[in-house]
C-alpha positions in Angstrom: 25.9 -25.8 -19.0 24.4 -25.7 -16.0 22.0 -22.8 -14.7 22.5 -22.0 -11.1 19.4 -21.5 -8.7 19.0 -18.8 -6.8 17.4 -18.8 -3.6 16.6 -15.6 -2.2 16.5 -14.9 1.4 13.1 -15.8 3.0 12.6 -11.9 4.1 12.8 -10.9 0.3 10.0 -13.0 -0.7 7.7 -10.7 1.7 5.5 -8.2 -0.4 4.5 -5.7 2.3 2.0 -3.5 1.2 1.2 0.0 2.9 -1.8 2.9 2.1 0.0 5.9 0.4 -1.2 8.1 3.3 0.8 5.8 5.5 3.9 6.1 3.3 3.4 9.5 2.9 3.4 10.2 6.5 5.9 7.5 7.6 3.6 6.0 10.4 0.8 3.5 10.1 -2.1 3.9 12.5 -3.5 1.2 14.5 -7.2 1.6 16.3 -7.6 0.1 20.0 -10.6 -0.1 21.7 -11.3 -0.5 25.3 -12.9 -3.8 26.7 -13.0 -6.1 29.6 -12.8 -9.3 30.3 -13.5 -12.0 33.2 -11.8 -15.0 34.6 -13.8 -16.1 38.1 -14.4 -13.1 39.7 -11.7 -11.2 38.5 -11.9 -8.3 35.8 -9.2 -7.3 33.6 -9.0 -4.2 31.8 -7.6 -4.6 27.9 -7.2 -2.7 24.6 -8.2 -4.8 21.5 -8.4 -3.9 17.6 -10.8 -6.7 17.0 -14.5 -6.3 17.2 -15.6 -8.4 20.3 -17.6 -8.0 23.0 -16.9 -6.6 26.0 -17.6 -8.3 29.3 -18.9 -5.0 30.9 -20.6 -2.1 29.1 -19.1 0.9 30.6 -16.3 1.7 33.8 -17.6 4.2 36.2 -15.6 5.7 38.6 -17.4 6.3 41.9 -16.6 8.1 44.7 -15.8 11.2 47.2 -13.5 13.9 46.1 -10.3 12.9 45.2 -8.2 10.9 42.0 -9.6 7.8 40.7 -8.0 6.4 37.9 -8.4 2.7 35.6 -5.6 1.3 33.2 -6.2 -0.7 29.7 -3.1 -2.4 28.7 -2.5 -4.0 25.3 -0.9 -7.3 25.2 3.0 -6.9 25.4 4.9 -6.8 22.4 6.3 -9.5 20.8 8.6 -7.5 18.4 10.1 -4.2 18.9 7.9 -1.1 17.9 8.7 2.5 17.7 5.4 5.0 18.1 5.3 8.6 16.6 3.0 10.7 15.5 -0.8 12.2 16.8 -2.9 10.0 18.5 -6.9 10.2 17.8 -8.8 9.8 21.1 -12.5 9.2 21.0 -15.1 8.1 23.2 -18.3 9.3 25.4 -18.5 9.5 29.1 -21.1 10.9 31.3 -21.0 12.5 34.8 -22.9 13.2 38.5 -20.8 15.5 40.6 -23.1 14.9 43.6 -23.8 18.5 44.2 -23.6 22.0 43.2 -19.6 23.3 43.8 -17.5 20.4 43.6 -15.7 20.5 40.3 -14.1 17.6 38.2 -12.3 16.9 34.4 -10.6 13.6 32.8 -7.4 13.4 31.7 -6.1 9.9 29.3 -3.0 9.4 29.0 -1.2 7.3 26.6 2.1 5.4 28.3 4.5 2.5 27.7 4.8 0.0 30.4 8.1 -2.3 31.2 6.1 -4.2 34.0 8.3 -1.6 36.6 8.0 1.9 35.1 5.3 3.9 33.4 6.7 6.9 30.6 3.9 9.2 29.5 3.9 9.8 25.8 1.6 12.3 25.7 -2.1 13.6 27.3 -5.2 15.3 27.0 -7.8 16.1 29.1 -11.5 17.9 29.0 -12.4 21.1 30.3 -13.0 21.7 34.0 -16.7 20.9 34.7 -19.1 22.8 37.1 -22.3 21.7 36.3 -24.1 18.7 38.6 -24.4 16.4 35.7 -24.1 15.6 32.1 -23.1 13.8 29.1 -20.9 14.2 26.2 -18.5 12.7 23.1 -15.0 13.7 23.0 -11.9 13.7 20.7 -8.5 14.7 21.5 -6.1 14.8 19.3 -2.4 14.4 21.3 1.2 14.3 20.1 3.2 11.6 21.3 7.3 11.9 21.9 8.9 9.4 20.0 9.5 6.4 22.3 11.1 2.8 21.4 9.2 -0.3 22.8 11.3 -3.2 23.2 10.2 -6.8 23.3 8.0 -7.8 26.4 7.0 -3.9 26.7 3.2 -2.8 26.7 1.2 0.1 25.7 -1.1 1.1 28.1 -4.2 4.0 28.1 -4.4 5.2 31.7 -8.0 7.2 32.3 -7.7 9.8 35.4 -10.7 11.7 37.1 -9.9 14.3 39.2 -12.9 15.7 42.1 -12.4 18.6 44.2 -14.6 20.4 46.4 -17.3 19.2 49.6 -16.5 16.2 50.6 -19.5 14.3 52.0 -21.5 12.7 48.6 -20.2 10.3 46.2 -19.1 11.6 42.6 -19.7 9.4 39.2 -17.9 9.3 36.2 -18.9 6.4 33.5 -17.0 5.5 30.2 -18.4 3.8 27.6 -16.7 0.6 26.6 -18.0 -0.8 23.2 -15.4 -2.9 20.6 -17.9 -3.3 18.5 -19.4 0.2 18.0 -16.3 2.6 17.6 -18.7 5.8 17.6 -19.2 5.6 21.4 -16.7 2.9 22.8 -13.2 4.4 24.2 -11.1 4.2 21.0 -7.3 5.1 20.5 -5.1 5.9 17.3 -2.0 4.5 17.7 0.6 5.6 14.8 3.5 3.6 14.4 6.5 4.4 12.7 6.7 2.8 9.4 10.2 1.1 8.3 10.4 1.4 4.3 
């Protein structure tokens, strides 16, 4: 009698392991850090989960009263993903408003970018600042709208500074960037749905 040999499906031979907390919550969080790269004279603003050196140690918004923004993009997804849950965002900033009477605040958006349209999953902002200058660390907790990302979509983090008041003197905001130091650089936790 010949004993049949059973060849298992390739996917069935893969052993997935999860943190128990991830199993309980049904999500797994990956932390991304803001960083920059340089190619000739072109600077790119990106997100990484690796501890690597950033071309720039910080990003500075500088200008008269108005709205300034900068986006940091993750590489496009090669597979579909679902984002849901709470995002923890930490970092450090300092500001110089220029003169008394001017106010300013920072908003951070977590977004989906499909190459055409930005869709906000959630956001958080600092209090309105009225002191002439200062520096502080921040920690935000942002509840994200459950959102499906398709192959080719991008996770985006947008920083937006709004400054109001009399014109004539530039204000400056500086956001630290350092993937090698999670205590000071921009760090964004993204919770992904786990299909158990």
